[in-house]
N, C-alpha and C positions, 0 to 999 in steps of 0.2 A: 510208534510206541507213545509218544507224547500225544498224538491225536486220539489214540485209544483211551489213554488215561483221562484226558479232558472230557472225552465223550462219556466215559463212565462217571466221571464227576458230576456232569451236567445232569445225567440220567438220575444219579442219586439225589441231587437237589430237587429235581422235578418230583421225584417219588416222595421225598420228604415233605414238600409243599402240599402235595396231594393228600398225604396222609393226615394232615391237620386242617380240614376244611373249616371255615368260619361259620357258625350257625347264629341265627338271629334269635332263637329261643334263649332266655336267661339262663336255663338249666338244660344240659344235654348230657346223655349218656348212652353209649353203644357198647354192648358186651357180647362176646362170642358165647353163646348159650351152651357150647359143649365144653369148651375149656375153662370158661369163666374169665377169659382174658378181656381186660378192658381195652377196647379199641379206641374210644374217644370219650372224654369227659369235660364238662364245663359247669363248674359250681355244681357238681354232683352231690356234694356233702352237706349243702345248705337246705334246711327245710323251708318250704313254701307251700301255699294253699294248692290243693290238688283237684278241687271241684269235683265233677262226676267221675273221675278216676277212682273216687271212693267206692263206687258201685261194684267194682271188682272184689274188694274186700267184703262188701255186703251180701253179695252173692255167695262168696265162699263160706261166710258164718251161717247163712241159711241152709246151704247144701250140707254142710258139716253135721247139721242137726238131723239130717236124713228124715225130714218131714214128707208127708204124703204129697208127691208132685201133683196128683190129680185133685186134691182138695180145692173147692171152690171158694174163692175170696172175693168179697165185695169191696169196691173202692169207697172209702168214708171220707166225709168232709175232714176228718183228722189227717188225712193223707195230703191235703192242700199244703201248698208251700207257704208256711207261716214265717218264713225267714227273709225271703225277698219279696213275698207278695204275688208272686206270679201264678198263673193258673194253667201252665202248660201241662198237659198230661192226660191220660185216659179219664173219662168223666166219672164224677161220683155216682155211685149207684151200679155202675157196670160190674158185671161179673166175669172172672177169669180163673182159670186153674193157677195154683202156685207155680207151676212150670212155665206157663205162659207169662206171668207177671216177672219172673226172673229173666226170661228172654227179653221182654219189652224193656226192662231196666238196663239191661246190658247193651242190647243192639240199638235201640232208639233213645236210650238215656232217659226213659221216662221216670220223672221224679215221683209221680203218684204211685207207680207200680213198685219203686224201690222202697218208697215208706210203708207200703202196704204189706210187703213181705217181712219188713222188719217189725211192724206193728203186730203181726199175727204170729211171730216168734213165740214159742212156749214161754210164758211169763211176761210177755209183752215187751215194750221198748226197753225198759230197765234190764231185763234179762239178756235181750239182744246185744245192748251196749257192754254188758259184763263179758258176754261171749266174745264180742269184738276185742276187748282188751286181752283176753286170753289168746286170740288169734294173732294179735300184734306180737305178743310175747313169744308165741311158738314160732313165728316167722323171723324173730329177732330183728324186728324193725325198730332200730334205736331211735330214729328221728320222726316217728310217725304218731300223730295224735288224731284221733277220730272222735267226734262228739255227737254225729248224727248220720243217718245212712245214706243220704242222697248226694252230699258234696256241695249243697247250697250254702253251707256255713263256711267262712273263710277260716275257721278254726280247725278244719279238717285239713292237716298238713302232713307233708312227708318230704323226704329228700329224694332226689332222682335215684340214688342207690336203694332206697327202700323200694321205690316203685319198681325197680328192676326185679327185686325179689318177689314183689307182689304178682307181677305179670308172669314170672316164671312158675310160681305156685299155681296161679289161675290156669296154666296150661295142663295141669294134671286133672282138671275138672272137665269131663266130657261135655256136661251141659254148658259150660262157659264157652268152650271151644266152638261148639255148634252155634251158639247164640251170636257170638262175636265175629265169626268168620262168614256169616251170610249177610248178603247186601241188602235183602229185604224179606218181608214176610206179611202174608195176608192174615189177618186176625179178625174174628167176628167181634164187633163192639155193639152191643145192644141189638144183636141179631142182623147187623149190616157189615158187610166185609169192608175192611179198611186196610190199607197197606201202609206198613211201618218200614222205615228205611234205616240202614245203618248210619250212624253220625260220623264215621269214618269213610269219607269218600274213596279212599284208596282200596277199600275191601272189595274185592271182585274185579278190580282194575287190571287189564291185561298186563302181565308181566310181575304182578305182585302176588305173592304167596304169604298171606297173613293168617296165622292160626289163631292168635288172640289179640284183641285190641280193645282199647277204650279211650274214648276222647273226654275232654272236660273243659268247661267254661264258666266261670263268674268273673265279674270285673277284677276282682282282687288276684285272681290266679292267672288271668290272661288265657290264651289258647294252649291247650295241652293235649298230648296224646301219648300212649304207651302201646307198644305192639311186640308180640312175638312173631317173628317172620323169618323168611329164607330168601336170601340173595345170592346168586352165583353159587348155589350149593352150599351156602354157609348159613346156619341158624343163628340169629341173633336176637338180643333184647334190645329194644330202643325206647328210650324215654326222652320227651321233648316237653318242657314246662316253660311257661311265662312268655310265650310269643305274643306280640302286640295285636295280631290279627290272624285270621285263618289263612290268608295268602303267605305270611312269613311261615306259619307252621308247616303248610304244604311244601314251600320251597326247601325247608329243612328236610323234611322227609324224603323229598325227590333227591337231594344232595346225597343223603346217606345211602339210598338205594343205588345211585350211580357210583358213588365212592366204593361200596362194596363190590359192585360189578366191575370195578377197574375202568369205568367209562368216564375218565377225567375230561375228555374232550368236549363233553356235552353237559358238564356241571352248570347248574342254573346259578346265575350271579345272585349276590345278596340283594334281597327285596328293597333294603333302605338305600342302597346306592346305585342301583340300576333300573331305571324306568321300564326297559324292555322285560326284565325279570319280573317286576311287580305286575306289569300287564299281563305276562305269561300266566303267574299265579293266579290272578283274578279270572282269566279266560277258564283256567281249569276248574276253578270255583263255581263259575257260571255253568259250565258244562255239567258238574256234578249236581247242581241244584236243578238244572233242567232234568236231569235223570231222576230226581226226586230225593236225592241225598243231601244231608246237611253236613257241613264241616265242622 
């Protein structure tokens, strides 16, 4: 009898320890998408920069306006990054349909594409930002502030709890689900085929069922990702914000997936405290980059 009691106690302690894994991200939240139960949270109520995760809201605001998806939009010099001074994105002068720009903004996190769909919103950027404020209010995002459509501004901020609401709402938009759940897409740019890849290297990875996702990175935000995904038959909302690098963000995501699957025996160690885990995370990133994906 005593042996059974001790065994049960040990099992309970192991289960308890496994139920609270330590994550490297500064902010983390895992929610059961069906019941709303919070499975794990870390600094989930503190607002922080969200970088390109902003683009989920940008896409929703544009899609809410029910604009012609086939309308041709030209990338303008106004769509350049005037905040950080970067020039990454589809080239000025290139022509795309609105639907393609939404897709590129979401899947490959193209800043020029995101700015272009906001700039061509009826009434221009001021009208877009006014609609953004209405969207924030309708989703009851109490800790969210958005001042521009790309996420390049560190003043675009939200809590992990708000990001969970955002990614859940994004799951109701078929165009967002299609764009963010594909690993790559070939698009004609100035008449030449160009392959764009999902910035979330976990999308399309064997064993991963990701329906909606968006990564984000600027120096002030660190490495971020939010996902609506399924693991072990359980649909969950995942938010990770403020990881110091892509390897740590990837390790956190792997641990969440394994935790939900009950695979405690193969949990990845903390990247900051275990060299093998750090190396494993980097190996996975290298493999992702070789396949053309950016983390």
